[in-house]
PAKEKOL-416237 format. One record per residue: residue number from 1; residue in three letters; x, y, z of N, C-alpha, C in turn. Coordinates in steps of 0.02 Angstrom, whole numbers, plus 32768, in hexadecimal, padded with zeros to 4 digits. Example, Ala and Ser with C-alpha at 12.3 -4.5 7.8 and 13.67 -1.06 7.14 Angstrom:
BEGIN
   num   residu    nxx    nyy    nzz   caxx   cayy   cazz    cxx    cyy    czz
     1      ALA   8294   7EE4   8186   8267   7F1F   8186   8294   7F5B   8186
     2      SER   8282   7F90   8162   82AC   7FCB   8165   8285   8002   818A
This chain:
BEGIN
   num   residu    nxx    nyy    nzz   caxx   cayy   cazz    cxx    cyy    czz
     1      UNK   FB0D   2D9C   163F   FAEC   2D5F   1650   FAD4   2D60   1699
     2      UNK   FAA8   2D34   16AC   FA90   2D31   16F2   FA9C   2CE8   1707
     3      UNK   FABD   2CDF   173F   FAC6   2C9D   1760   FA91   2C97   1795
     4      UNK   FA61   2C68   1789   FA21   2C69   17AF   FA26   2C3C   17F0
     5      UNK   FA59   2C15   17F7   FA5C   2BE5   182E   FAA6   2BDB   1840
     6      UNK   FABA   2BF4   187D   FAFE   2BF2   1890   FB05   2BEB   18DC
     7      UNK   FB44   2BD8   18F0   FB4F   2BD0   1939   FB92   2BF6   1949
     8      UNK   FB90   2C36   193D   FBD0   2C5D   1949   FBD2   2C83   198A
     9      UNK   FB9A   2C86   19AE   FB9A   2CA9   19EE   FBC5   2C80   1A1C
    10      UNK   FBEF   2CA4   1A47   FC20   2C7F   1A6F   FC03   2C5F   1AAF
    11      UNK   FC19   2C22   1AB9   FC10   2BFD   1AF8   FBC8   2BF7   1B0E
    12      UNK   FB9C   2BEA   1ADD   FB54   2BDF   1AEF   FB3C   2B9D   1ADB
    13      UNK   FB5B   2B7A   1AAA   FB45   2B38   1A97   FB82   2B13   1A7E
    14      UNK   FB79   2AE4   1A4F   FBB4   2AC2   1A32   FBD5   2AE3   19FA
    15      UNK   FBC8   2B25   19F3   FBEA   2B4E   19C0   FC27   2B6C   19DA
    16      UNK   FC31   2BAB   19C9   FC6E   2BCE   19DB   FC80   2BC8   1A24
    17      UNK   FCC0   2BBC   1A32   FCD8   2BB4   1A75   FCF6   2BF0   1A94
    18      UNK   FCF8   2C28   1A6F   FD17   2C65   1A8C   FD02   2CA1   1A61
    19      UNK   FD09   2CDC   1A7D   FCFB   2D18   1A59   FD2A   2D1E   1A1E
    20      UNK   FD69   2D0A   1A27   FD9A   2D0D   19F0   FD85   2CE3   19B6
    21      UNK   FD6E   2CA7   19C5   FD57   2C7A   198D   FD18   2C98   196D
    22      UNK   FCEC   2CB7   1992   FCB2   2CD6   1975   FCC4   2D0F   1946
    23      UNK   FCF3   2D36   195D   FD0A   2D6C   1931   FD24   2D53   18EF
    24      UNK   FD4D   2D1E   18F3   FD6B   2D01   18BA   FD36   2CE2   188B
    25      UNK   FD02   2CC3   18A6   FCCC   2CA6   1880   FCA8   2CDE   1857
    26      UNK   FC9B   2D15   1878   FC79   2D4C   1855   FCA6   2D69   1822
    27      UNK   FCE6   2D6C   182D   FD14   2D88   17F9   FD15   2D58   17BB
    28      UNK   FD14   2D17   17CA   FD12   2CE4   1794   FCD4   2CEC   176B
    29      UNK   FC9B   2CF4   178F   FC5B   2CFC   176E   FC5B   2D3A   1741
    30      UNK   FC72   2D72   175D   FC74   2DB0   1738   FCA0   2DAE   16F8
    31      UNK   FCD7   2D8A   16FF   FD05   2D83   16C4   FCE7   2D5A   168B
    32      UNK   FCB2   2D33   169C   FC90   2D0B   166B   FC52   2D2C   164C
    33      UNK   FC46   2D6A   1662   FC0E   2D8E   1646   FBD0   2D90   1673
    34      UNK   FBD2   2D77   16AE   FB9B   2D77   16DE   FB97   2DBB   16FE
    35      UNK   FB5E   2DDE   16F2   FB56   2E20   1713   FB23   2E1F   1749
    36      UNK   FAF9   2DE9   174F   FACD   2DE1   1786   FACF   2D9A   179E
    37      UNK   FAC8   2D91   17E0   FAD0   2D4D   17FB   FAA2   2D45   1837
    38      UNK   FA87   2D09   183F   FA58   2CFC   1873   FA79   2CD0   18A7
    39      UNK   FA7C   2CE8   18E4   FA95   2CBF   191A   FA5E   2C92   1935
    40      UNK   FA69   2C4F   1931   FA36   2C21   1944   FA4F   2BEC   1973
    41      UNK   FA67   2BFE   19AF   FA7B   2BCC   19E0   FA44   2B9B   19EF
    42      UNK   FA58   2B5E   1A04   FA28   2B2B   1A13   F9FD   2B3B   1A4E
    43      UNK   F9BC   2B30   1A47   F98F   2B34   1A80   F970   2AF0   1A8C
    44      UNK   F975   2AD7   1ACA   F957   2A98   1ADE   F92A   2AA7   1B19
    45      UNK   F8E8   2A9B   1B12   F8BB   2AAB   1B45   F8C6   2A80   1B86
    46      UNK   F8E8   2A48   1B7D   F8F5   2A1D   1BB9   F92F   2A3A   1BE4
    47      UNK   F951   2A6B   1BCA   F98D   2A84   1BED   F987   2ACB   1C07
    48      UNK   F95F   2AF4   1BE7   F95C   2B3B   1BF9   F91A   2B58   1BE6
    49      UNK   F904   2B8A   1C08   F8C4   2BAD   1BF7   F8D3   2BDE   1BBD
    50      UNK   F8A0   2BF0   1B96   F8AC   2C21   1B62   F8C8   2C63   1B7D
    51      UNK   F8B0   2C7C   1BB7   F8C7   2CB9   1BCF   F911   2CB4   1BE3
    52      UNK   F924   2C7F   1C04   F96A   2C78   1C17   F997   2C6F   1BD8
    53      UNK   F97D   2C48   1BA8   F9A4   2C43   1B69   F9AF   2C86   1B49
    54      UNK   F97D   2CB0   1B42   F985   2CF0   1B22   F9B6   2D1C   1B49
    55      UNK   F9B3   2D1A   1B8A   F9E2   2D41   1BB4   FA2A   2D2B   1BA6
    56      UNK   FA37   2CE8   1BA5   FA79   2CCF   1B97   FA90   2CDF   1B51
    57      UNK   FA64   2CDA   1B21   FA75   2CE8   1ADB   FA88   2D34   1AD5
    58      UNK   FA60   2D60   1AF2   FA6B   2DA7   1AEC   FAAE   2DB9   1B0D
    59      UNK   FABB   2D99   1B46   FAFA   2DA7   1B69   FB37   2D93   1B3E
    60      UNK   FB31   2D59   1B1D   FB66   2D41   1AF2   FB70   2D70   1AB8
    61      UNK   FB39   2D8A   1A9B   FB3F   2DBA   1A65   FB61   2DFB   1A7D
    62      UNK   FB50   2E13   1AB8   FB6F   2E51   1AD0   FBB9   2E48   1ADB
    63      UNK   FBD0   2E0F   1AF3   FC18   2DFF   1AFB   FC3B   2E03   1AB7
    64      UNK   FC18   2DE5   1A85   FC38   2DE4   1A41   FC36   2E28   1A22
    65      UNK   FBFF   2E48   1A28   FBF4   2E8A   1A06   FC2A   2EBC   1A15
    66      UNK   FC43   2EBB   1A51   FC77   2EEC   1A68   FCB5   2EE3   1A41
    67      UNK   FCC1   2EA8   1A22   FCFF   2E98   19FF   FCFB   2E9F   19B3
    68      UNK   FCBF   2EB0   199A   FCB4   2EB1   1951   FCC5   2EF6   1935
    69      UNK   FCD6   2EF5   18F6   FCE1   2F34   18CF   FCA3   2F41   18A6
    70      UNK   FC9C   2F80   188E   FC61   2F94   186A   FC54   2F6B   182A
    71      UNK   FC85   2F4C   180E   FC7B   2F26   17D0   FC62   2EDF   17DC
    72      UNK   FC55   2ECC   181B   FC3B   2E8A   1829   FBF7   2E81   180B
    73      UNK   FBE3   2E43   17FC   FB9C   2E3A   17E2   FB6A   2E53   1816
    74      UNK   FB32   2E6A   17FD   FAFA   2E79   182A   FAE2   2E38   184A
    75      UNK   FAD4   2E3D   188A   FAC0   2E02   18B0   FA77   2E04   18C4
    76      UNK   FA56   2DCC   18B8   FA11   2DC5   18D0   FA10   2D8E   1905
    77      UNK   F9F3   2D99   193E   F9F4   2D68   1973   F9B7   2D3B   1970
    78      UNK   F9C2   2CF9   1973   F98B   2CCA   1971   F99B   2C8C   1997
    79      UNK   F983   2C51   1982   F98D   2C14   19A5   F982   2BDA   1975
    80      UNK   F9A5   2BA3   1981   F993   2B66   1961   F96C   2B3C   1994
    81      UNK   F92C   2B3A   198B   F8FF   2B1D   19BD   F8F4   2AD3   19B2
    82      UNK   F90B   2AAC   19E1   F901   2A64   19DC   F8B9   2A51   19EE
    83      UNK   F89A   2A29   19C4   F856   2A11   19CD   F84C   29F2   1A14
    84      UNK   F814   2A07   1A32   F7FF   29E4   1A6F   F7B3   29D9   1A6A
    85      UNK   F79C   29A2   1A88   F756   2993   1A83   F72D   29C6   1AAB
    86      UNK   F6FA   29E0   1A8C   F6D1   2A14   1AAA   F6EA   2A5C   1A9C
    87      UNK   F71D   2A64   1A75   F739   2AA7   1A6A   F705   2AD5   1A49
    88      UNK   F6D8   2AB7   1A23   F6A5   2AE3   1A00   F677   2B05   1A31
    89      UNK   F676   2AF0   1A6F   F64B   2B0F   1AA2   F671   2B3B   1AD0
    90      UNK   F6B1   2B46   1AC5   F6DB   2B71   1AEF   F6CA   2BBA   1AE4
    91      UNK   F6C1   2BDE   1B1A   F6B4   2C27   1B15   F6F5   2C4E   1B0B
    92      UNK   F72F   2C2C   1B11   F76F   2C4E   1B0C   F792   2C40   1ACA
    93      UNK   F774   2C1E   1A9D   F796   2C0B   1A5F   F7AD   2C4A   1A38
    94      UNK   F787   2C7F   1A3B   F79A   2CBA   1A16   F7DB   2CD8   1A2D
    95      UNK   F7F0   2CCC   1A6C   F82F   2CE4   1A86   F86C   2CC7   1A61
    96      UNK   F85E   2C8F   1A3E   F894   2C69   1A1C   F896   2C79   19D1
    97      UNK   F86B   2CA4   19BC   F86F   2CB9   1973   F8AB   2CE8   1969
    98      UNK   F8BE   2CEF   192A   F8F2   2D20   1918   F8D7   2D63   192D
    99      UNK   F8FE   2D8B   194E   F8E9   2DCC   1968   F8CA   2DF6   1932
   100      UNK   F890   2E15   1945   F86D   2E41   1919   F842   2E1D   18E6
   101      UNK   F83C   2DD9   18ED   F816   2DB2   18BC   F7EB   2D7F   18E0
   102      UNK   F7C4   2D5A   18B8   F7A2   2D20   18D3   F7C0   2CDF   18B7
   103      UNK   F802   2CE2   18A1   F81F   2CAA   1880   F840   2C7D   18B4
   104      UNK   F82D   2C3B   18B2   F845   2C0B   18E0   F86D   2BD5   18BB
   105      UNK   F8AC   2BD0   18CB   F8D7   2B9C   18AD   F8D2   2B5F   18D7
   106      UNK   F8B4   2B2B   18B8   F8A1   2AEC   18DD   F8CD   2AB2   18CA
   107      UNK   F8ED   2A95   18FB   F916   2A58   18F2   F8EF   2A1D   1908
   108      UNK   F8EA   29EB   18DE   F8C3   29AE   18EF   F8F3   2976   1908
   109      UNK   F8D9   2945   1929   F905   290E   1943   F926   28E9   190B
   110      UNK   F961   28CB   191C   F986   28A7   18EA   F976   285C   18EF
   111      UNK   F936   2850   18E3   F91A   280C   18DE   F8DB   2815   18B7
   112      UNK   F8BF   27DE   189C   F880   27E2   1876   F84C   2806   189E
   113      UNK   F82A   2837   187F   F7F9   285E   18A4   F7B5   2839   18A5
   114      UNK   F797   283F   18E1   F754   2823   18E7   F721   2853   18C8
   115      UNK   F6E7   2837   18BD   F6B1   2862   18A4   F6A2   289A   18D4
   116      UNK   F6A8   288E   1914   F69C   28C3   1946   F6CE   28FB   193C
   117      UNK   F70C   28EE   1932   F741   291E   1925   F731   2947   18E8
   118      UNK   F720   2925   18AF   F711   2948   1874   F6D4   2974   187C
   119      UNK   F6A1   2959   189D   F665   2980   18A5   F66E   29BC   18D0
   120      UNK   F698   29B7   1902   F6A5   29F1   192E   F6CB   2A26   1909
   121      UNK   F6FE   2A13   18E4   F724   2A42   18BA   F6F7   2A66   1889
   122      UNK   F6CA   2A3D   186B   F69D   2A5A   183B   F66D   2A89   185B
   123      UNK   F656   2A79   1896   F629   2AA4   18BD   F647   2AE8   18CA
   124      UNK   F686   2AEA   18DF   F6A7   2B2A   18EB   F6AC   2B51   18AB
   125      UNK   F6BE   2B31   1876   F6C3   2B55   1836   F682   2B6E   1819
   126      UNK   F64C   2B4A   182A   F60A   2B54   180E   F5E3   2B89   1832
   127      UNK   F5F5   2B98   1872   F5C8   2BBF   189B   F5C3   2C07   188B
   128      UNK   F5F0   2C1E   185D   F5EB   2C63   1844   F618   2C94   1868
   129      UNK   F635   2C81   18A1   F65F   2CB1   18C6   F6AA   2CA6   18B6
   130      UNK   F6C0   2C67   18BB   F706   2C59   18B0   F714   2C49   1866
   131      UNK   F751   2C5E   1851   F76E   2C45   1811   F7A1   2C13   1827
   132      UNK   F794   2BD5   1818   F7BF   2B9D   182B   F7F2   2B8D   17F4
   133      UNK   F832   2B8F   1804   F867   2B7C   17D9   F884   2B3B   17F6
   134      UNK   F87F   2B04   17D1   F898   2AC5   17E5   F8E5   2AC3   17D9
   135      UNK   F90C   2ABC   1810   F955   2ABC   180D   F970   2A81   17EB
   136      UNK   F9A6   2A8D   17C4   F9D1   2A5A   17A2   F9AA   2A1B   178E
   137      UNK   F97D   2A23   175F   F953   29E9   174D   F97D   29B4   1728
   138      UNK   F9B7   29C8   1712   F9E4   2995   16F1   F9F4   295C   1721
   139      UNK   F9F5   296A   1761   FA05   2934   1792   F9CF   2901   1799
   140      UNK   F993   290F   1780   F95C   28E1   178B   F947   28BF   1748
   141      UNK   F967   28CF   1713   F94E   28B4   16D0   F953   2868   16CD
   142      UNK   F980   284A   16F4   F988   2801   16F2   F953   27DE   171C
   143      UNK   F935   2801   174D   F904   27E1   1779   F8BD   27F6   176F
   144      UNK   F8B3   2830   174E   F86F   2848   1743   F85C   2843   16FA
   145      UNK   F821   2829   16EB   F80B   2824   16A4   F7F6   2866   1688
   146      UNK   F7F0   2869   1648   F7DE   28A9   1627   F79A   28C2   163E
   147      UNK   F770   2894   1654   F72D   28A8   166C   F730   28D6   16A9
   148      UNK   F766   28CD   16D1   F76F   28F7   170D   F778   293F   16F7
   149      UNK   F7A0   294C   16C5   F7AF   298F   16AD   F771   29AE   168B
   150      UNK   F74F   2984   1667   F711   299D   1648   F6DF   29B3   167A
   151      UNK   F6D8   298A   16AF   F6A6   2998   16E6   F6B9   29DA   1708
   152      UNK   F6F8   29DF   171B   F70D   2A1A   173F   F709   2A5C   1712
   153      UNK   F71D   2A54   16D3   F718   2A8D   16A6   F6CF   2AA2   169D
   154      UNK   F6A2   2A74   1697   F65A   2A86   1691   F640   2AAD   16CE
   155      UNK   F65E   2A9E   1704   F648   2AC3   1743   F672   2B01   1750
   156      UNK   F69E   2B15   1720   F6BE   2B55   1725   F704   2B56   173D
   157      UNK   F721   2B1B   174B   F767   2B1A   1762   F794   2B28   1729
   158      UNK   F7CE   2B48   1738   F804   2B56   1709   F840   2B29   171B
   159      UNK   F86C   2B21   16E9   F8A4   2AF0   16F5   F8E8   2B11   16EF
   160      UNK   F913   2B05   171F   F959   2B1E   171B   F988   2AE2   170D
   161      UNK   F9B5   2AEF   16DE   F9E9   2ABD   16CC   FA2C   2AD1   16E5
   162      UNK   FA53   2AA5   1703   FA98   2AB6   1714   FAC4   2AB3   16D6
   163      UNK   FAFC   2AD9   16DB   FB2A   2ADA   16A3   FB50   2A98   169B
   164      UNK   FB54   2A72   16D2   FB81   2A35   16D4   FB72   2A03   169B
   165      UNK   FB34   29F1   168C   FB2B   29C3   1657   FB3F   29DB   1612
   166      UNK   FB47   2A1D   160A   FB5C   2A3A   15CB   FBAA   2A36   15C5
   167      UNK   FBCB   2A27   15FC   FC13   2A2D   15FD   FC38   29EF   1610
   168      UNK   FC1E   29C8   1640   FC48   2995   165F   FC24   2951   166A
   169      UNK   FBEB   2946   164D   FBC7   2908   165D   FBBF   28DA   1622
   170      UNK   FBE6   28E0   15ED   FBE5   28B2   15B9   FBB6   28C6   157F
   171      UNK   FBC0   28A4   1549   FB9E   28B5   150A   FB51   28AF   150F
   172      UNK   FB3A   2877   152C   FAF3   286B   152E   FACF   289E   155A
   173      UNK   FAED   28AE   1591   FACC   28E0   15BD   FACF   2924   159E
   174      UNK   FB07   2933   157C   FB08   2976   1559   FAD2   2979   1523
   175      UNK   FACB   2944   14FF   FA99   2943   14C8   FA54   294E   14E5
   176      UNK   FA46   292E   151E   FA03   2933   153C   F9F6   297A   1555
   177      UNK   FA2C   2996   1576   FA26   29D9   1590   FA1A   2A0B   1557
   178      UNK   FA3D   2A05   1521   FA35   2A31   14E8   F9F1   2A29   14C9
   179      UNK   F9D6   29ED   14C8   F992   29E4   14AD   F960   2A0A   14D9
   180      UNK   F967   2A04   1519   F93A   2A28   1547   F93E   2A72   153B
   181      UNK   F97B   2A8B   1530   F984   2AD3   1522   F967   2AE6   14DE
   182      UNK   F974   2ABC   14AE   F95C   2AC9   146A   F90F   2ACA   1467
   183      UNK   F8F0   2A9F   148E   F8A7   2A9B   1491   F888   2ACD   14C0
   184      UNK   F8B3   2AF7   14DF   F89D   2B2B   150E   F879   2B10   154A
   185      UNK   F88B   2AD1   155D   F872   2AB6   159D   F892   2AD9   15D7
   186      UNK   F8D2   2AE8   15CE   F8FA   2B0B   1605   F8EC   2B56   1603
   187      UNK   F8DD   2B70   163C   F8D0   2BBA   163F   F90E   2BE0   1652
   188      UNK   F937   2BC6   1680   F975   2BE7   1693   F9AB   2BB4   169E
   189      UNK   F9EA   2BCA   1699   FA23   2B9E   16AA   FA4B   2BBE   16E2
   190      UNK   FA76   2B95   1701   FA9D   2BB0   1738   FADA   2B82   1744
   191      UNK   FB0D   2B9F   1762   FB49   2B78   176D   FB44   2B4B   17AB
   192      UNK   FB18   2B5F   17DB   FB15   2B3B   181B   FB5C   2B36   1839
   193      UNK   FB82   2B6B   1833   FBC5   2B68   184A   FBCA   2B66   1895
   194      UNK   FC00   2B42   18AF   FC09   2B39   18F6   FC4D   2B50   190D
   195      UNK   FC7D   2B54   18E0   FCC3   2B66   18F3   FCE9   2B7E   18B5
   196      UNK   FD2A   2B7E   18BB   FD53   2B9A   1884   FD78   2B62   185D
   197      UNK   FD6E   2B23   1870   FD91   2AF0   184C   FD61   2AB8   1835
   198      UNK   FD49   2A8E   1860   FD21   2A54   1847   FCDC   2A67   182E
   199      UNK   FCBF   2A9F   1848   FC7D   2AB5   1830   FC80   2B00   182B
   200      UNK   FCA7   2B15   17FB   FCB5   2B5D   17F3   FC82   2B7F   17C5
   201      UNK   FC7E   2BBF   17C4   FC53   2BE4   1795   FC69   2BD0   174B
   202      UNK   FC36   2BC3   1723   FC49   2BAD   16DE   FC12   2BC1   16AB
   203      UNK   FBF0   2BF9   16BB   FBB9   2C0F   168F   FBD4   2C21   164A
   204      UNK   FC11   2C3E   1646   FC2B   2C52   1606   FC37   2C17   15D9
   205      UNK   FC55   2BDF   15F4   FC5D   2BA2   15CD   FC1D   2B86   15B4
   206      UNK   FBEB   2B84   15E1   FBA8   2B68   15CF   FB88   2B91   1596
   207      UNK   FB8F   2BD4   159D   FB72   2C00   1566   FB92   2BF1   1526
   208      UNK   FBD4   2BE5   1523   FBF4   2BD6   14E3   FBDA   2B96   14C4
   209      UNK   FBCD   2B63   14F0   FBB3   2B24   14D5   FB6C   2B2E   14BB
   210      UNK   FB43   2B55   14DD   FAFD   2B61   14C6   FB01   2B87   1485
   211      UNK   FB28   2BB9   1481   FB2D   2BE3   1444   FB44   2BB9   1409
   212      UNK   FB76   2B8F   1415   FB90   2B63   13E0   FB5B   2B35   13C4
   213      UNK   FB34   2B16   13EF   FB06   2ADF   13D9   FABF   2AFA   13CA
   214      UNK   FAAB   2B34   13E9   FA68   2B49   13DD   FA63   2B90   13C3
   215      UNK   FA94   2BB9   13D8   FA95   2BFC   13BC   FA95   2C31   13F5
   216      UNK   FAAB   2C6E   13E2   FAAF   2CA2   1415   FA6B   2CB2   142E
   217      UNK   FA38   2CAD   1407   F9F5   2CBE   141E   F9E0   2C95   1457
   218      UNK   F9F8   2C58   145F   F9E5   2C2F   149A   FA04   2C49   14DA
   219      UNK   FA42   2C61   14D5   FA63   2C7E   150D   FA3D   2CC0   1523
   220      UNK   FA2C   2CE8   14F2   FA09   2D26   1502   F9C3   2D18   1520
   221      UNK   F9A3   2CE4   1505   F95E   2CD1   1521   F964   2CBD   156A
   222      UNK   F997   2C93   1579   F99E   2C7D   15C0   F9AE   2CB9   15EF
   223      UNK   F9D7   2CE7   15D6   F9E9   2D22   15FE   F9A9   2D4B   1609
   224      UNK   F982   2D54   15D7   F946   2D7E   15DC   F912   2D5D   160A
   225      UNK   F90F   2D1B   1604   F8E0   2CF8   1633   F8F4   2D03   167A
   226      UNK   F935   2CFC   1689   F94D   2D05   16CC   F941   2D4D   16E4
   227      UNK   F94E   2D7C   16B8   F941   2DC3   16C9   F8F8   2DD2   16DB
   228      UNK   F8CA   2DB2   16B7   F885   2DBB   16C6   F870   2DA0   1709
   229      UNK   F894   2D70   1724   F885   2D53   1765   F8A3   2D7B   179E
   230      UNK   F8CE   2DAA   1791   F8F2   2DCF   17C5   F8D5   2E15   17CB
   231      UNK   F8E1   2E35   1805   F8CB   2E7B   180C   F8F7   2EA5   17E2
   232      UNK   F8E2   2EE4   17D4   F90A   2F10   17AD   F94F   2F1A   17C7
   233      UNK   F97F   2F26   179B   F9C7   2F26   17AF   F9D3   2F58   17E8
   234      UNK   F9B1   2F93   17E7   F9BF   2FC2   181B   F9AC   2FAC   1861
   235      UNK   F984   2F74   1865   F96E   2F5A   18A5   F99A   2F21   18BB
   236      UNK   F9CC   2F0B   1890   F9F8   2ED8   18A5   FA30   2EF4   18D1
   237      UNK   FA56   2EC6   18F1   FA8D   2EDC   191C   FACB   2EE5   18F3
   238      UNK   FAF4   2F13   1907   FB37   2F1C   18E7   FB6B   2F1C   191F
   239      UNK   FBA7   2F0C   190B   FBDD   2F09   193D   FC09   2F45   193B
   240      UNK   FC39   2F49   1969   FC6D   2F7C   1969   FC52   2FC3   197B
   241      UNK   FC80   2FEE   1971   FC6D   3036   197C   FC56   3055   193A
   242      UNK   FC1A   306F   193A   FC00   3088   18FB   FBD0   30C1   1909
């Protein structure tokens, strides 16, 4: 499996607080069948430049990499990019894509989106250069109408679902998440893990729920979709001495 959205890099955002926690998070992921994982620390344009962010992210990865064993999941370095007005005109947006790709994981504000926000996100997805993956759309289902998702999908955006609604957010939310998966609205899933306890890696549990309710083919489709968005395995990062 591939975990497409995580916060396991140490001491860079509100995710892992130490190299030791990061190592444990990767071990937990590997034990659940995750063999590739995307590191997506938060990027906020109001706080840091893309160049400085990439330097901090890469330094965090190097600190962690020295402590990993060869059986750790392959790591792809990326970012969870928080929307900012005018971002579609930024010359540095490509620095925030997953390394070796044009894939941008975009996090939208946690309030009803204005037409301007929707149009700008659609513009980035539509321009032909970026592949936009909208992060954890399950968090916006209560505030955004179905027309929002139809509009963004028509403009080429892809949608990522967190595992949480499949596991811990009640029957109605699970049913809605499963319907989105069954209808193939969701392109990839991810744990969005931040630590080893309250927001721990849980891709294995989520895969079991999907397989039970939809079938093994759905799990395989989501994995293949994620793989198509990432560079070839030999171009990903590995840990430890190998």
